N, C-alpha and C positions, 0 to 999 in steps of 0.2 A: 773825191768829189771836191770841185771848187767851191768858193764861197758864192759864186753866181748860181750854181746849180742849188746850194743850200738855202739861198734866198727863194729861189722859184718853189721850194716845198712848203713855203707859208701859204701857198694855195689851199692846203689842206688844213690850215688853221682857219682861213677865211670862209671856207664852205661851212663849217659847224657855227661859226660866228654869224653869218648871214640867215642861215636856217633857224638859229635860235631866235634872232631879231624878227624873222618873219612870222614864225610861229608863236612870238611873245614867250619864250620859255625862260627869259630872264638868266641865261647863261653867258651872255656876252663878256661881262666883266670877269668872269671866272675863267672863261676862255682865254682871254688876252693875258690875264695874270699867269695862268698855267704855262702859256706858250713862253712869255718872256722869261719866267723863272727857270723852265727847262733849258732855254738857250743860255742865259747866264751860267746856271749851274753847272751844265754838262761841258761848255767850253772851258770854265774855270777847272773842273776836274781833269778835263783833257790835258791842259798845261801842267796841272800839278802831277799827273800820272807821268807825263812826259819825263818831268823832272826826277820823279821817284824812280823810274825805270832806269834812268842814266846814271843816278846815284848809287844804285845797287846797296843801298845801306838798310839794314833789318830796323833801324830805329825808326826811319819813315814808314817802313811797312807796317810797323805796329801802331804808329800814329794814325794811319789811314784807317787801319781796322777799328781802331778806338774811336775815330771819329764816326765811321759807320754804326757802330754799336750805340754810340751816343744819339745820333740822328734817329736811329730806329726806336730806342727807348722812348725818346722825347715824343715821337708821333704815336706810339702805341699806348703809352700810359693814359692817354686821354679816354680811352675805352674802358679803363680799369679803375676810375675814380672812387669807385665803392668798395675796392679792396685795398685794405690797409698795406702799406709797404709795397705797392705794386712796381714801384721804380727799380727797386734793388732786385725784386723778383725777375723782371725783365732782363736787368743786367746779368744776373747770374744765369739764367736761361740762355741768352744770346752768346755769353762768354763761353759756357759750357759747349754748345754746340760748335763754335769756332775752334775751340782747343781740341775738341773730340775729333772733327772732320779733318783738320789740318794736320793732326798727329797721325792719322791713319794715312792720309795722302802722301805725306812726307816721309813718314816711317817706313811705309812700304815702297816708297820709291815710285808711286804712280805717277806724281809730278815732281818736278825739280823744285827746290826750296827758293824760288825767284819771285820778285814782285810781279812779273808778267803772268805768272800762274795764281800766285796767293791772293793778290787784291781783287782781280775779277771774279774768282771763285768764291771768295769771301763775301763779296758784294751780293752776288746771287743768293748765297746762302743766308745772309742776314737779312736781306730784302725779304726773302720767302718766309723766313722765321717771324718777320714783323707782321707780315699779311696774315699769317696763321695764327699768331697771338691776338690780332684784332679781331679775327673771326671767333676765336675761341672765347675771348673776353666778352665779346658781344652777345654770343650765344649763353654763355656761362652765366652771367648776370640776369639774363632774362628767364633763364629755367630756374634760378634760384628764386626770383621774385614769384614766378608763376607756381612753384611747388612749395611755397612758403608753408601752407597749412599742413601739407604732407610732412615736410621736413620737421616742423615743431611737434606733430602728432608722434613721430618715431622717438624724437628726444624725449617726449613726455612718457613713453612707454618704456623707457630705459636703454634706448638707442645710444649708440656713440656719435658724435658729429660725422664721422667718416661714414658710418652706415646711413645717416639721415641725408647726406648730401650725395651719395653714391649714384642714384638715378640721374640728378641733374649734371653731376660731373662726367659721366659716361656719356649722356647725351650731347654734351657740349664737345667733348673729345672726338666723338664720331663725326658730328657735324663740321667740325673745322677741318678734318682731315680728308673727308670725302671729295671736295673738289680737286685736290691734288691727285689722289687716287684714280678718280674718273677722268681726269684730263690726260693722264698716262696711259689710260686704255686706249685712247684713240690717236695718240701721238704718231705722227708720220702719214696718217690717213686723212685727219680732218685738219691738221695743221702743222706746219714745218717750224721748229723751235727756232727762236731768234739767234741763239749761238751758232746753230747749225747752218742757218742761212746766211749769217753774217760770214762764217769762215769760208763757205762756198762763193759768196760775192767777191770776197777778197782773193779768191783763187787757189783755196785749199782743196786737197783731194776729198771728194765726197764721202769716201769711206772713212778717212781720219776724222773728217767732221762728224759723222755719225758716232763713231767711237768716243770722241770727246763730249758729244751730246748725250749719250748714255751715261756717261759718269756723272754729269751734271743731274740727269734724271734720278739716278739711284741716290745721289746725295740729298736731292729735294725731297724724296720719299722719306729718308731718315729723318732730315730736318722737320718735316711736317709732324710726323708721330711724336719725336722727342719733344718738340716745341709743346704741343698741346698736352702731353702727359705730364711733363715737368712743370710746366706753368701752372696746370690744373691742381697738382699735388702740393705746390708750393703756396697756392692762392686759397684753397678751401679752408684751412685752419683760421686764417684771418676774419672769416665770416662768423665765428663764434667768440664769445668772451670766456673768462677763466671759469665760469660757471656751466661751460657747455651750453649756452644759450645762443640761438641765433640773433645776431644784431640787427637792429631796424636799419632799414636802408639809409635813412636821412641822418643816421648817426655814425656811419662808416665813413672814415676818413682816410686819405692816402698815408 
């Protein structure tokens, strides 16, 4: 694709811009900011990746992965402000998923240990984990607040913090993983995934593209479940004080 062709794709930015202006949705500023940021960020990343791929240095690969984890944590932590230590909990969760998945992929020689494979796959996994953690934290904090009376009653009757928060925790885990599971049920019928479509457009064999897409699908499923469960069990103890009492929402700090 040439830069001229790329500039023509701005039509798809102008359409929502003018529709927002016509219907007075107030999304014009956010639309422009999103478009400009995506252009700058993606072009910058493109040149950085070109340099990393050519250098073939594991130091740069690690730095890129750490950068992705840091950006994901910074974005996701905003949804968990009511949970103490949410920043390190997210770091541990994302790092564990990255180490686990890459160890299996490289250890079993499913993919070669090169930047061309590690960085794109890491980006997809960390990005998916970030979205799942945001969904989980949003639902979990709502569940805890809505079931506060129920939780405190269980504690009063002698229940442990884990027992009192069990229903809220399980509900949040299920709710955050459902979108991933449901989307995979219709993949290939309702939508053609981006990675598969990109490979086919680039001229790759469709069967090979499907095989790589299946790899990503299975990885995303693991990522979704591990993210929700791990983040949930790391987070719920922070909602209670040393006397096993549920901390008031306005007193909980990061």
